[in-house]
N, C-alpha and C positions, 0 to 999 in steps of 0.2 A: 340716864333718871329719868323717874318719874317725878312729874312735877305735881308742886302742895297745887290740891284742890280747895279751895271755899265756894263751902252751901250757903246761898244767898234766899234767904224767908222770904216767903209770900206772905201779903198783909191783912196785920193786925198778928201774924205769929212769932213765938218765940222762936229761940233756938233749938229749946229740947226737946221741941218737938220731933226736928230733925235727928236726935242723937243716936237715935237706931239706925241710919242710914249715917252716917257718920262714921259711926264702928264698924259697918259691912264691906266702908273704902279703906277703911285705916285695916283691917284683916287681909282684906284683898292687897294690898300693900302701895293705894297711895297716899303721901300724907293730907291732911283732911281735918281741916278744920269750920267749923258754923260761924257767920259775924254774930254776935252774943250778943244776938236782941232779944230783947220782955218787949213785953203789949203795949209795955205803957211807953213805951218807946216811940211808937207810932200816933199816942196822943196831936201831934204838934201836925201831923199830917193831915188830920182828919179833916175834910170838904176837900178836898182838890186842892190842898197847900204843899208845897212846895218838897221834894224830902229828902230835902237836903242832911235832916237828923242821921235818917238812915247810910244815905254817901257819906258821910263821914265817918261813921262805923267800919262801913263795907272797906274806906280805904284805909283804916288802919289794922285791921285783919290783914289785909293783901300785904300791910308794910310787914305785920309781923313773920309772916308766912313767907315773904321773899328771907325776912333776915334769919329768921328758924332755922329756914332748908339752904339756905345757900341757893340761891335760886333766882334766874333769873323772869321768870316768868311766872305763871299762874294760871289753872281752870276756874273755871264759873262753874259755880250752875245752883240754876237762879229757877228757885220755886213760885208761880203763879207771879203779882206782883215782881217779885226776884227776879225776874227775866227780863224786863222791857226794865229797872229803874238797875241793872244791869246793865243795858245798852247807853244808861246818862253817865254811868260814870266809866268809858270807855271813850264818852265824844271828847272832842276840843274846843265846841261851843262854851262861853257861861251860860251856863245855867245856873241864875240866881246872882250870889256873890263871884260864884267858884269856878274854875275850870279845870274838873279833874283830868283830862287828856289821859289815859288810865288804858288805851288801846296798844301799845308797844309791853305792856305788861301780862297780855292775856294772850294765849295761844287757841284757848279753845270755850263758847262759851255756850252750853248747854241749858236749854230751858225748857223746864216740866209743866204744862200747862200752863201755859203762861199768853194771858189776853197783849197781845201786839196791838188789837186796836179795840174801841169800846167807844159805844152811842151813851154810854154815864156820864152825863151832867158833869161829876166833880173828879172821874177817872181825865177825861177827856182832854183839855190842857197841859197834864204832863203827858199823855202819850202822845200828843199833835207836836207835842214837843221830840219826843223821839224821833215818831218817824213820817216829818218836814226836817228833821237835819241828821237822821242818819240812818235811810228808812231801805228797809231790805236789810240781808248780811252782808253791812257797809261797808266793812272794814278788808280787804282783800289778804290782807295778815291774817286772822284769825279766822278759824273752823265751827262755821254756826252749825249748831245742831238746834231741829226746832219738834220737842214730842207732846205728842197730842195725842188726848184717850178716845176710845168709843166703845166706851160701852151706854152710856142711855143717849133714847133718843126723844128731845124735846117733844112734849104733846098737852094736849089741851084734859088733860083726864088726870086723876089722881095718880101717885106713884111720879109724872111726869111734869105736873106743875115748875117746882122749883126748877127744873132741867129750860123749860117753855121760859119762862121768864129769863133766866139767866143769859140765857143764848139769846132772847130779841135783845136782850139790852146790851149784848157786850158787840153782835156781830147786824143784826137786826133780823135774826130771822132764830124764830125760836121751833121750828120743826127743823130742825138736824139732829145732828149726831158729834157727838162731845162725850166729856169726864166729869159731865154731871155737873157742873159748874164754867166749867169755858169749851166753846161751839170748837173741831177742830179747824176748822175757817179761820175764826181769830187764832191759833194756836201756831202758828207758819210764817215765814216767813218771806217773799222772795229773795231768791237765790240761795238758799241753807239748804240744807240736807234736813228736808223733809219727811216726821218715820210716825207715824200714827200703832199705838200699841194695844186691843184690844184688852177689854174686863178692868181696864184700870179708874178710881176714883180719883175727885184733885186732893183730895188733903189729905197726909199726912195722918190726918184726925177722923177719916171719915173711914167707918168700915170696911172691913176685908183688906182689899189689894191697892195700892196703889203706887205711882209711877214710881218711891223709893225701896219699892217692896222688896227682898230676895229675887222670885219670881221673873223679876221686869224689869232689874237692874240690867241684866244681859243684852237689853234693849238699845241701851245707850252706853253705859259703860264703855264698851267697845270704844266711845269718840275719842277716850278720856287718853293724856300722854304721858 
């Protein structure tokens, strides 16, 4: 039986942006739900505050999928911040007042353009928690697949400034390749199956092709079970 798949949106993003990917996965035979986030749901997390409200909705969606499809495990697809949020959800260490300990419920975690490291002051608190407690592909029972984009080289010139600034803030080096927001160096994890896809932009709202576009899905969709 194909496992249900949960899409975890990126920071400040709503579920509706992932609807085309959700439909594509369903048409390919993967029962799929997106964590039903609205942009305003992220407001309590701004400024590096705990992302507990997002974790609560993720947990509810996973439990819904397990019950609806009579499954014992799910796949998680975490886009951007959704990837490291998923890593918190897997863990057994207390995060605020909660212990999620969801790793037995997850077969595969696929991260798309996730900044697994950051130099940015607001993001570092959460990411330091993740990387200190669950470094790399931490749980041997889970298949970690980390997908990076090689699309835009960060440069201090017209057309490259946004990428340069974002890469610099994320991995400490602006002159490098990435998807326009997340550099390759930050999108991979030690011990994971690390992929690089050319020609993808970071977000489903980006112009052109992104990770979830039909042309690029086969690169990483093969890892869903």
